[in-house]
C-alpha positions as CSV (number, residue, x, y, z in Angstrom):
1,M,16.4,-13.3,-71.0
2,C,14.3,-15.2,-68.5
3,N,15.7,-16.5,-65.2
4,V,12.5,-16.7,-63.1
5,G,10.3,-19.8,-63.7
6,G,6.6,-20.3,-63.6
7,M,5.8,-21.1,-60.0
8,D,8.5,-18.6,-58.8
9,R,6.8,-15.9,-60.9
10,V,3.3,-16.6,-59.5
11,L,4.6,-16.5,-55.9
12,R,6.5,-13.2,-56.6
13,I,3.4,-11.6,-58.1
14,V,1.1,-12.8,-55.2
15,V,3.6,-11.7,-52.5
16,G,4.1,-8.3,-54.3
17,L,0.4,-7.7,-54.5
18,V,-0.2,-8.6,-50.9
19,L,2.5,-6.3,-49.6
20,I,1.3,-3.4,-51.8
21,G,-2.2,-4.0,-50.6
22,L,-1.2,-4.1,-47.0
23,A,0.8,-0.9,-47.4
24,A,-2.1,0.8,-49.2
25,M,-4.4,-0.1,-46.4
26,H,-1.9,1.2,-43.8
27,T,-1.8,-2.3,-42.2
28,V,2.0,-2.4,-42.5
29,G,4.4,0.5,-42.6
30,A,5.9,2.1,-45.7
31,W,8.2,-0.9,-46.1
32,G,5.3,-2.7,-47.6
33,W,5.8,-0.8,-50.8
34,I,8.9,-3.0,-51.4
35,G,6.3,-5.3,-52.8
36,V,6.8,-3.5,-56.1
37,V,10.1,-5.3,-56.5
38,P,8.8,-8.9,-56.5
39,L,5.7,-7.8,-58.5
40,L,7.9,-6.4,-61.2
41,T,10.4,-9.2,-61.3
42,G,7.6,-11.7,-61.4
43,A,5.8,-9.9,-64.2
44,V,9.0,-9.4,-66.3
45,G,10.4,-12.9,-65.5
46,W,13.9,-11.6,-64.8
47,C,15.6,-11.0,-61.5
48,P,18.9,-9.1,-61.2
49,A,19.8,-10.8,-57.9
50,Y,19.3,-14.2,-59.5
51,R,21.7,-13.2,-62.3
52,L,24.4,-12.1,-59.8
53,L,24.0,-15.4,-57.8
54,G,23.8,-17.6,-60.9
55,I,20.3,-18.9,-60.1
56,K,17.8,-19.8,-62.7
57,T,14.4,-21.3,-61.9
58,C,12.9,-21.3,-65.4
59,C,13.1,-24.2,-67.8
60,T,15.3,-23.6,-70.8
61,K,15.0,-25.6,-74.0
62,P,18.2,-27.1,-75.2
């Protein structure tokens, strides 16, 4: 089930990759590895926090 829409997915993937890249280059601390979370949720298209909050950014067909 999808609850993360197109632009939201792209932004999550970009932010995730940037954070992981910065962590890998030791520009930011170890907290940069948290970028794995938005990367995975963007790639999969499902976010557990959105489910808990009742948020849905993807278009659903009737």
